[in-house]
C-alpha positions as CSV (number, residue, x, y, z in Angstrom):
1,M,108.0,98.1,44.6
2,V,108.1,94.8,46.0
3,E,109.4,92.2,43.6
4,R,107.1,89.7,42.4
5,S,106.7,86.6,42.7
6,K,106.2,84.1,39.5
7,R,102.7,82.9,40.3
8,Q,100.2,85.3,41.3
9,M,96.4,85.2,42.4
10,S,93.6,85.7,40.8
11,L,90.1,87.5,42.7
12,V,87.1,87.5,41.0
13,G,84.0,89.5,42.7
14,F,80.6,87.6,42.7
15,M,78.0,89.4,41.7
16,Q,74.1,89.5,42.2
17,A,72.1,91.8,39.9
18,G,69.1,92.0,42.0
19,N,68.3,92.4,46.0
20,A,70.8,90.1,47.6
21,T,74.3,88.7,47.2
22,V,75.0,85.0,47.2
23,Y,74.7,85.6,51.2
24,A,70.6,85.3,51.7
25,G,70.4,88.1,54.7
26,S,72.7,90.7,52.9
27,W,69.8,92.9,52.0
28,R,69.1,93.2,56.1
29,H,72.5,94.4,57.0
30,P,72.3,98.0,57.8
31,A,75.4,98.9,55.8
32,T,73.8,97.6,52.3
33,E,72.8,100.3,49.9
34,H,69.5,99.1,48.7
35,G,70.5,100.6,45.0
36,F,70.2,97.1,43.0
37,L,67.7,99.1,40.6
38,K,69.9,101.8,39.6
39,A,72.8,102.2,37.3
40,S,74.8,103.7,39.9
41,Y,75.0,100.9,41.9
42,Y,76.7,98.4,39.2
43,E,78.9,101.3,38.6
44,K,80.3,102.0,42.0
45,L,80.6,98.3,42.8
46,A,82.8,98.3,39.3
47,R,85.2,101.1,40.2
48,T,85.6,99.5,43.7
49,L,86.6,96.1,42.0
50,E,88.8,97.8,39.7
51,E,90.4,100.2,42.1
52,G,91.6,96.7,43.9
53,C,92.9,95.1,40.4
54,F,90.4,92.4,40.4
55,D,90.7,90.0,37.5
56,L,87.0,90.3,36.8
57,M,83.4,90.8,38.2
58,F,81.0,88.2,37.6
59,F,77.3,88.0,38.1
60,D,75.4,84.8,39.0
61,D,72.1,84.2,37.5
62,R,68.7,82.2,37.5
63,L,65.8,82.3,35.3
64,A,63.1,82.2,37.5
65,M,62.1,83.2,41.2
66,P,62.8,80.7,43.9
67,G,59.1,79.0,43.8
68,I,59.5,74.9,44.4
69,Y,59.4,75.8,48.5
70,G,55.4,75.2,49.1
71,G,55.0,75.3,45.4
72,S,55.0,79.1,45.5
73,V,57.0,82.3,45.3
74,A,55.7,83.8,48.5
75,E,58.4,82.9,50.7
76,A,60.9,84.0,48.4
77,V,59.5,87.9,47.8
78,R,58.2,87.7,51.4
79,T,61.8,86.6,53.0
80,G,63.6,88.9,50.0
81,A,65.3,85.3,49.0
82,R,66.7,86.6,45.7
83,P,63.5,87.4,44.1
84,V,65.0,89.9,42.0
85,K,67.3,89.4,38.9
86,L,67.9,92.0,36.5
87,D,69.0,91.3,32.7
88,L,72.6,90.9,32.9
89,S,74.2,92.2,30.1
90,I,72.2,95.6,30.1
91,V,74.0,95.4,33.5
92,L,77.3,94.7,32.3
93,G,77.1,97.1,29.6
94,V,76.3,99.5,32.6
95,A,80.0,98.3,34.0
96,A,81.7,98.4,30.9
97,A,81.1,101.9,30.3
98,V,82.6,103.3,33.8
99,T,85.9,101.0,33.7
100,S,88.4,100.0,31.5
101,R,90.2,96.8,32.6
102,I,88.4,94.7,35.0
103,G,87.1,91.5,33.6
104,L,83.1,90.9,33.1
105,G,81.1,87.9,33.3
106,A,77.7,86.8,33.3
107,T,76.1,83.1,33.6
108,Y,73.8,82.1,30.4
109,S,72.2,78.9,30.7
110,T,72.9,76.0,27.8
111,T,69.4,74.6,29.1
112,Y,67.6,77.4,28.0
113,Y,69.1,79.8,25.3
114,T,70.3,79.1,22.3
115,P,74.2,79.6,20.7
116,F,73.8,82.2,18.4
117,H,72.2,84.1,21.1
118,V,74.8,83.6,23.6
119,A,77.5,83.9,21.0
120,R,76.4,87.0,20.1
121,T,75.9,88.3,23.2
122,F,79.3,87.5,24.5
123,A,81.3,88.3,21.2
124,T,79.5,91.7,21.8
125,L,80.0,92.7,25.0
126,D,83.8,91.6,24.2
127,H,84.0,94.5,21.6
128,L,82.4,97.0,23.4
129,S,84.7,96.5,26.5
130,G,87.8,96.2,24.5
131,G,88.4,92.3,25.3
132,R,87.2,91.5,28.7
133,A,83.8,89.6,28.4
134,A,83.6,86.1,30.2
135,W,80.4,83.3,30.2
136,N,79.8,81.3,33.0
137,V,78.1,78.5,31.5
138,V,75.7,76.6,33.5
139,T,73.1,73.9,33.0
140,S,70.2,75.1,34.8
141,V,69.2,72.8,37.6
142,N,65.6,73.6,38.6
143,D,61.8,73.3,37.4
144,S,61.0,76.9,38.4
145,E,63.5,77.9,35.5
146,A,62.0,75.3,32.9
147,Q,58.4,76.5,33.5
148,N,59.5,80.1,32.4
149,Y,60.9,78.4,29.7
150,G,57.7,76.4,28.4
151,M,58.6,73.0,29.9
152,T,57.3,71.3,32.7
153,E,60.8,70.4,34.7
154,V,64.2,70.4,34.0
155,L,66.4,67.9,31.6
156,P,68.1,64.9,33.4
157,H,71.5,65.5,34.9
158,D,73.6,63.9,31.6
159,A,71.5,65.2,29.2
160,R,72.0,68.6,30.7
161,Y,75.7,68.2,30.0
162,N,75.2,66.5,26.8
163,R,73.4,69.4,25.3
164,A,75.9,71.5,26.6
165,D,78.7,69.7,24.9
166,E,77.3,70.4,22.1
167,F,76.0,73.7,22.8
168,L,79.8,75.0,23.2
169,E,80.7,73.0,20.2
170,A,78.1,75.1,18.4
171,T,78.7,78.4,20.2
172,V,82.5,78.4,19.6
173,G,82.1,77.8,15.8
174,L,80.0,80.8,15.8
175,W,82.5,83.0,17.6
176,D,84.9,81.8,15.0
177,S,83.3,82.0,12.0
178,W,84.9,85.2,11.1
179,D,88.3,85.0,10.4
180,D,90.9,87.7,12.2
181,D,91.6,89.4,9.0
182,A,88.0,89.2,7.5
183,L,87.2,92.8,8.0
184,V,89.0,95.0,5.3
185,L,86.8,98.1,5.1
186,D,87.9,99.6,2.1
187,R,86.0,102.3,0.8
188,A,87.7,102.8,-2.7
189,T,87.4,99.3,-4.1
190,P,84.7,99.0,-2.4
191,L,85.6,96.0,0.0
192,F,83.6,95.6,3.2
193,A,84.7,92.4,4.1
194,D,86.7,89.4,2.8
195,P,83.6,86.8,2.0
196,T,86.0,84.1,1.8
197,K,86.9,84.9,5.4
198,V,83.5,84.8,6.9
199,H,82.4,81.1,7.0
200,Q,79.1,79.6,7.2
201,L,78.8,77.0,10.5
202,D,76.4,74.5,9.4
203,H,76.0,72.9,12.7
204,D,73.4,70.1,12.7
205,G,73.1,68.0,16.0
206,E,71.5,66.5,18.4
207,W,70.2,69.2,20.1
208,F,70.9,72.1,17.5
209,K,70.9,73.2,14.1
210,V,72.6,76.2,13.2
211,R,73.5,77.9,10.4
212,G,75.6,80.2,10.6
213,P,77.8,82.7,10.3
214,L,77.8,85.0,13.5
215,T,76.6,88.5,12.9
216,V,79.5,89.9,14.7
217,P,83.6,89.6,13.7
218,R,85.9,87.7,15.6
219,C,86.2,89.3,19.4
220,P,89.5,90.9,20.6
221,Q,90.0,88.0,22.7
222,G,89.1,85.8,20.0
223,R,86.8,84.1,21.9
224,P,85.4,85.3,25.9
225,V,87.0,83.5,28.7
226,L,84.8,80.3,29.4
227,L,84.1,79.9,33.3
228,Q,82.5,76.9,34.8
229,A,81.5,75.3,38.7
230,G,80.1,72.3,37.8
231,S,81.3,69.7,40.9
232,S,80.2,66.3,39.9
233,G,81.7,64.1,38.0
234,R,80.0,64.8,35.0
235,G,80.5,68.4,35.9
236,R,84.5,68.0,36.1
237,E,84.3,66.1,32.7
238,F,82.9,69.3,31.0
239,A,85.1,71.8,33.1
240,A,88.3,69.7,31.8
241,R,87.0,70.0,28.5
242,W,86.1,73.3,28.4
243,A,86.8,75.9,31.0
244,E,89.3,78.7,31.4
245,L,88.1,79.5,35.0
246,I,86.9,76.8,37.6
247,F,84.6,78.2,40.5
248,T,84.5,75.5,43.2
249,G,82.3,75.7,46.8
250,D,85.1,73.4,48.8
251,P,84.3,73.8,52.5
252,G,88.3,73.3,53.4
253,I,91.4,72.9,52.7
254,D,91.9,69.6,52.6
255,I,88.5,68.9,50.6
256,A,89.6,71.4,48.0
257,R,93.5,70.7,47.6
258,S,91.6,66.7,46.8
259,H,89.2,68.8,44.3
260,Y,92.7,70.9,42.7
261,K,94.3,67.6,42.3
262,D,91.8,65.8,40.7
263,Q,90.5,68.4,38.4
264,K,94.0,69.5,37.4
265,E,94.5,65.5,36.5
266,Q,91.2,65.4,34.1
267,I,92.4,69.0,32.4
268,A,96.1,67.3,31.6
269,A,93.9,64.0,30.4
270,R,92.5,65.9,28.1
271,G,95.8,67.0,26.3
272,R,95.3,71.0,27.8
273,N,98.2,72.3,30.3
274,P,96.5,72.8,33.6
275,D,99.2,75.2,34.8
276,T,96.9,77.9,32.5
277,I,93.1,76.8,34.2
278,K,92.8,78.6,37.4
279,M,90.7,76.9,40.5
280,L,89.0,79.5,42.3
281,P,87.3,78.5,46.0
282,M,84.0,80.7,46.9
283,A,84.9,82.4,49.9
284,Y,83.5,84.9,52.1
285,T,85.5,87.7,54.1
286,V,85.0,89.2,57.4
287,V,87.6,92.2,57.7
288,G,87.8,94.4,60.8
289,E,90.0,97.0,62.0
290,S,91.0,94.0,65.0
291,K,90.3,90.8,65.6
292,A,87.5,91.4,67.6
293,H,85.6,93.3,65.7
294,A,86.0,90.9,62.8
295,E,84.5,88.4,65.1
296,E,82.1,90.9,66.3
297,R,81.0,91.5,62.5
298,E,81.1,87.6,61.8
299,Q,78.5,86.9,64.4
300,L,75.9,89.3,63.0
301,F,76.4,87.6,59.5
302,L,75.7,84.1,61.1
303,H,72.6,84.6,63.4
304,D,71.1,87.8,62.9
305,L,70.3,88.5,59.2
306,V,69.0,85.4,57.6
307,D,65.0,84.3,57.8
308,P,65.0,80.7,58.3
309,M,62.4,80.7,55.9
310,A,64.4,81.9,53.2
311,S,66.9,79.5,53.9
312,L,64.6,76.8,53.3
313,T,63.2,78.5,50.3
314,L,66.7,78.9,48.3
315,L,67.1,75.1,49.5
316,S,64.6,73.9,47.4
317,E,65.6,75.4,44.3
318,L,69.4,74.3,45.0
319,M,67.8,71.2,45.3
320,N,64.8,71.0,42.8
321,Y,63.2,69.7,46.0
322,D,59.9,70.7,47.8
323,F,61.2,70.4,51.7
324,S,57.8,72.2,52.7
325,G,56.6,69.0,54.4
326,L,59.4,68.5,56.9
327,E,60.3,69.9,60.1
328,L,63.6,72.5,60.7
329,D,65.0,69.8,63.5
330,A,64.0,67.0,60.8
331,P,67.3,64.9,59.8
332,I,68.1,64.1,56.7
333,T,67.9,60.5,56.1
334,D,69.9,57.8,53.8
335,E,66.3,57.9,52.1
336,L,66.4,61.4,51.4
337,I,69.8,61.3,50.2
338,E,69.1,58.7,47.6
339,S,66.0,60.6,46.1
340,V,67.6,64.0,46.1
341,S,69.8,64.8,43.4
342,G,73.0,66.2,44.5
343,I,72.0,66.2,47.8
344,R,74.8,63.8,49.0
345,G,78.2,65.7,48.4
346,L,76.3,68.9,50.2
347,V,76.0,66.5,53.4
348,Q,78.9,65.5,53.5
349,N,80.2,68.8,53.4
350,I,78.5,70.2,56.3
351,R,79.6,67.3,58.4
352,T,83.5,68.4,57.9
353,H,81.7,71.9,59.5
354,I,79.8,70.7,62.2
355,G,81.1,67.6,63.1
356,G,79.5,63.9,63.4
357,E,76.8,62.1,61.4
358,T,73.6,63.9,62.2
359,V,72.9,66.4,59.6
360,T,69.0,68.5,60.1
361,L,67.3,70.4,57.5
362,A,68.1,73.4,59.4
363,D,71.7,72.9,59.2
364,L,71.6,71.8,55.3
365,A,69.2,75.4,55.1
366,G,71.9,77.3,56.8
367,H,74.7,75.7,54.9
368,R,73.6,77.3,51.5
369,A,72.0,80.7,53.4
370,T,74.6,81.7,55.6
371,L,78.4,81.6,55.3
372,L,79.2,78.3,55.0
373,Q,79.4,77.2,51.7
374,G,83.0,77.9,51.4
375,P,86.1,79.2,53.6
376,R,85.2,81.9,55.8
377,F,88.2,84.3,56.5
378,V,88.0,86.6,59.3
379,G,90.3,88.9,61.1
380,T,92.7,92.3,59.5
381,G,93.9,92.8,56.6
382,P,96.7,90.8,57.4
383,D,95.1,88.0,58.7
384,I,92.9,87.5,56.0
385,A,96.0,87.7,54.1
386,D,97.8,84.8,56.1
387,Q,94.2,82.8,55.5
388,M,94.3,83.2,51.9
389,Q,98.0,82.7,51.4
390,E,98.0,79.3,53.1
391,W,95.4,78.0,50.4
392,F,97.1,79.5,47.8
393,D,100.7,78.4,48.6
394,G,99.2,75.1,50.1
395,G,97.8,73.5,46.8
396,A,94.1,74.2,47.4
397,C,93.8,76.8,44.6
398,D,95.2,79.6,42.2
399,G,92.8,82.2,44.0
400,F,89.4,83.1,45.2
401,V,86.1,84.1,43.9
402,I,85.1,86.6,47.0
403,A,81.3,86.8,47.7
404,A,79.8,89.7,49.8
405,T,78.2,89.8,53.2
406,H,76.8,93.0,52.1
407,T,77.5,95.4,49.4
408,P,79.2,97.2,48.6
409,G,80.8,97.5,52.0
410,A,82.5,94.0,52.3
411,Y,84.7,94.7,48.8
412,E,85.4,98.3,49.7
413,D,86.8,96.5,52.8
414,V,89.1,94.1,51.2
415,V,90.2,96.8,48.4
416,R,90.8,98.8,51.1
417,L,92.7,96.1,54.0
418,V,93.5,93.3,52.2
419,V,94.2,94.0,48.5
420,P,97.2,96.1,50.0
421,E,98.8,93.1,52.2
422,L,98.4,91.2,49.1
423,Q,100.0,93.3,47.5
424,R,103.2,93.9,49.6
425,R,103.6,90.0,50.1
426,G,104.2,90.0,46.2
427,V,101.4,87.7,45.7
428,F,98.7,90.3,44.0
429,R,99.2,92.8,41.1
430,D,99.9,96.4,42.1
431,R,98.5,97.5,38.7
432,Y,96.8,96.1,35.7
433,T,99.5,95.3,33.0
434,G,97.4,94.2,30.3
435,T,94.1,95.5,28.8
436,T,92.4,92.4,28.2
437,L,90.9,89.8,30.9
438,R,92.8,86.9,29.2
439,E,95.9,89.1,29.7
440,H,94.8,89.3,33.4
441,L,94.5,85.4,33.9
442,G,97.6,84.3,31.6
443,L,95.6,82.9,29.1
444,E,96.6,82.8,25.3
445,R,94.5,84.0,22.5
446,P,93.1,81.0,21.2
447,A,93.4,80.1,17.4
448,S,90.6,79.7,15.3
449,S,88.5,76.4,15.7
450,R,88.5,76.7,12.0
451,G,92.6,75.8,11.8
452,A,93.0,79.0,10.4
């Protein structure tokens, strides 16, 4: 057996409980299985990633069909631009039933859900999975979701994060409302649980009033693992306070190094140990039996599978802006950058990919819908392991969130051809040595916020 190095890479599978992966053209790939409405499809994905010793399978989510482009969901439905999103609590229950080690994560919004609902959902999952739950904390960004929850438009950016901070305070308080030893289960006394060790929360804040206590005892991990992917200044502050695993979307290694350094410094400034918080960029892998085979497969993904209208539909959803009034070859002007929240960083990232200063709407849309959001590793198993190690050993990341070009084949390729090479090099586990997600990630079980 290869002697393990101290630092081990983390790998996460980036899932969608719907018709397409984060890559919009995936549903058209000839090897994609259209089983997204069947439990067996998610069971297969979970088993595949657990066979590859992945830390976590994580499901993204949105609470609306993409409907901002042209004020209609028609293009999302016609082009398959992720119009299907299943309920993640049920999907994760399916995955938990057929696995025993891999972490199970889901996106839940702090903008539209409530602390009690989220606390109960993830505490339940943590108990029933034996300590494998993770919550990806998001502040929802577009009006389509707001309109499904009785509002006309999304909250302003900073207000969403202010609400999220209080949401986390209340949720953590609920998770800690039972002491670890509150359950007694003494039939003879009888004493089910010690009432002095189950605490009313009585949270009364600007955004939430939550009485508590939670109806689920403290969970195996103490609390589910917290994931976060905010890249704005306010988002990085939020991650520095709360996140235990941070997803990034940096397109190149130099940008990733800068982001890594900045975020770790912010974590340290919060009095937390930055070495325990993992930063994982999203990456695509295009694996082939030879390098030429991989490059041929890459061209299929880049040029043949994504409908331009799907790209524009998803771009409008991401930016919360209707781009239907612009032509595809229209340049992204300074005036547009000033008027569309969040677009500036995306434009800068694209410039690093294509060179030059002029970015068109087609460039912008293609970046979101094809394979340009993060690093793309192409080649044989050893080729891809080389590329991943360059980032991992070069101060750019602690591992990767692997996004699929097609399912389940993209993950099967990684597990069959890339993971064994990483294991041979001693930078990735060849077996699970723990049972909980915190153990996989090297995270301590947190003490109760009550100080008990």
